[in-house]
Each structure stands twice: as C-alpha cells, then as structure tokens.
N, C-alpha and C positions, 0 to 999 in steps of 0.2 A: 735433280738432288734438293732437298728442303736446309733449308739453313739451319744450324744448330744455334738451340738457345739458350745461355747458362742456364743453370737453376738456380730455380727461386729461394732465394735466402731464406731458410727457417724462422726467423723473428718477422718475416710477411706472414708466412702460412700460419702462425699463432697468433695475430692482430685478428686474423677473419672470424674466428669462434668470439673474439673477444667485444669486435665490432657488432656483431648479431647482438649480443648481448645488451649493449648499451643502445642497438637501435628500437632491441626488444620493449627496455625497459622504457625508456621515452614515449614508447608510442603507446603503453602500458599508463603512465602516468597522466599524460594526455587523455586518453579516455576516462580514467579515474576522475581527472576534475571537471570534464566533462559533465562526468555522470552526477555530481557534485554540486554542480553549477544547476542541471536539471531539475535537482533533487530539490534545491532552495526555490527558484523558480515557481515549482508547482506547490511547493508550501507554503507559500508569500499570496499565490492567487488563489487558492483552493482554499486555505485555511480560513478565509473570513469570505467565502463567496457568497453573497447575498444569493439563493433562491430566489426565484418569482412566486412559487409555491406558499402557504403557511404552512409551518411544520406539520400539521398535522393533515393536510395535503401528498407531502412529500413523503412522510412518513412509510405508507404502503410501500414504497418504490425501494425503501431504505431494506425493508424486511426481507421482500422479495430477493434482493439481491446477496444479503446477506445468508437466505437458504440457500440461495443461486449454487455458494460457495462451499456450501455444506454445515455449516454453522449452524447448531443445533440452537434451537429458540424455546424459550419459555412458554407454557399457558395458551394464552389467545392472541399469541404475536403465532403460533404455528402454524396458524390456518393460511395466513398470507402469504406464507411462503412454501405452502402445499405440502408441509411435515405433517405426518398423522400423531394420533396421540400417543404422550412422553407417558412410561412408564415413574411411578414417587421415584423410584432407584435412581432410573437415568436422572432425573429432575435435580437430585440432589449429588448425583457423582457430578451435572455440567457445572452447578455451581453459577450457575446467570440468571439474571432474573427477568422478567417480560418488561414492557415499556411502562414506565414510570411518566407520570408530569412534574416535573421542578416548578419552584416557583419563578415567576416572570413568564408563565404561558412554556415553556421549553419542553422537552420530552429526550428520555434518555432510558437504554436497553443497554443487556450485557449480554452476549452469545455466552453459551456453553465452549466447553472444549471440542477444538478438533485437534486430533496427535496427527505428525508428521515425523519425518524419520533422521530430525535433530529432538523432537520436545514435541511443544503443543501449542497452541495460539488460540485465541478468543479475539472478539471485537465490543469495545465500547462506544456508541454510539452515543453523542448528544447534537440534541434540534436545537437550538436559540432563536427565537424573533428576532431579525434584524431589523434596522431601522432606516425606512420610515413603515417598508414592508417586507413580507416575504420572510425567509427563515437562513442562518448559515448553519450547517452539518460537519461535525468532525468525528471521522472513523479514527477513534485510538486502537492499535493494534497491541494485544498482549499480548507477551509472548513467552515460556517459559524450557528452557533448556533441558535434554535429561541428566545434565552432569551434576546441575545444583535446582531441582523444579519450584522449592521455594524461593528462587532467586526470580523476579519477572521483570523483563523490560519492557517500556512503553515507549511506544513512537506513531504519531500521527501518520497514516497513512494514505500519502496524496492518488498514488494510482485505484484507488479503489472510490475513494472520491472521485476522481475523474470518470472512471467508469457511471458513477451514479451521475454526471453532468453531461455526459455522454447521452445516458438515457431520457436524462430530464429535459434537457435544453440545448440538443444538436450545434446548432450555431454557436451558442456562446463554446460550447466544448471546442469548436473548430476556431474560434479567435485565440482561446487560451492556450491551444496547440502550436497558434504558427507563432505566438509570443516565445516559444519555450526556444532557448540556447541551445543551435545546431553545430552539428562537427563539422 
C-alpha cells in the first residue's frame, strides 16, 4: 500500500502560474535587452562602415538589393534592378526619385512606396565618399502606418546594410557578425 501524502496547500498551487509569468517576463526582458544591444552594435559598425569601392562602383549593388526586395525605383535606376519601364501614373504615385549626385561626390536615391499589412515603407539611400578611399552607405527606412499615413518614421536599417556588406565584402561581414553580442 502506497503512503498517503498530505494535500498540497492551495497557496503553493497558486504560486505555480505566478512563477511561470515571472520567469517568462525575465526571459522576455533578457531577449529584448540582447536585441537592443545587437541593434546598437550593428548600427555603430555599419552606419559608418567604409566600403572598399567608390560610391559609383557600389551603387549598382545598392539598386539591385532594393529592387530584389520589391521597392520600385525610378528612371534609369530601374534597369539595374531588372524592373521594367514605369508608367507616368506609377511614377507619380510612388513619389521616389532616381539616383542624384550630391555635393562632395556622393549619391542619393529614394525608392517608391511598398505597401505591407500595417502601412507602407520606402528607402532613402545615401552614399558618401569615405576618407581616404571608398564609400559609406546609409539605408534609411521611411515608414508610414495606416492609422496616420501623413506621419512618417525614419530609422537607419542596419539589417539591409548587413545584406549589402555580405554581397560586397563577405569576409568583412563575417568579422562584423563575429563581434556581435550573443545570447
């Protein structure tokens, strides 16, 4: 015959769900903190990363990357991304512009809008000559939600910058990724 155990007090039973919530919260906070540390790390490393190519040499890769993600390009830039000719109405609605030269030897392009489930987004990419050689590239994501489409947020998108680095200089991308905070 098995020994009879006394019943577990209700106060202990009530602690189990509370303990589960606390543990989930702690794990959630740790993963959020790690994501923030990783984001800061990549923004710092990639925001001013000097690519070995000149802006003119790196620019076709920038346009191909944007086009591969479905962002509409304007004018001559469309051919680099394999996008067909754009109609006048589409160009007006997209509100982007083709690559322009900027003072100091840099370049800038703004894509058209790409809708998603929660709004629409686009990129503005700038290329500035790095010292002493090369180019720094910055991908700024512009986002407008469905609730207030007139209100736009702008953030530097380090993830797409890392994709470009992986294409242009895979060894450098491996070095950058190796230094990222780990969980």
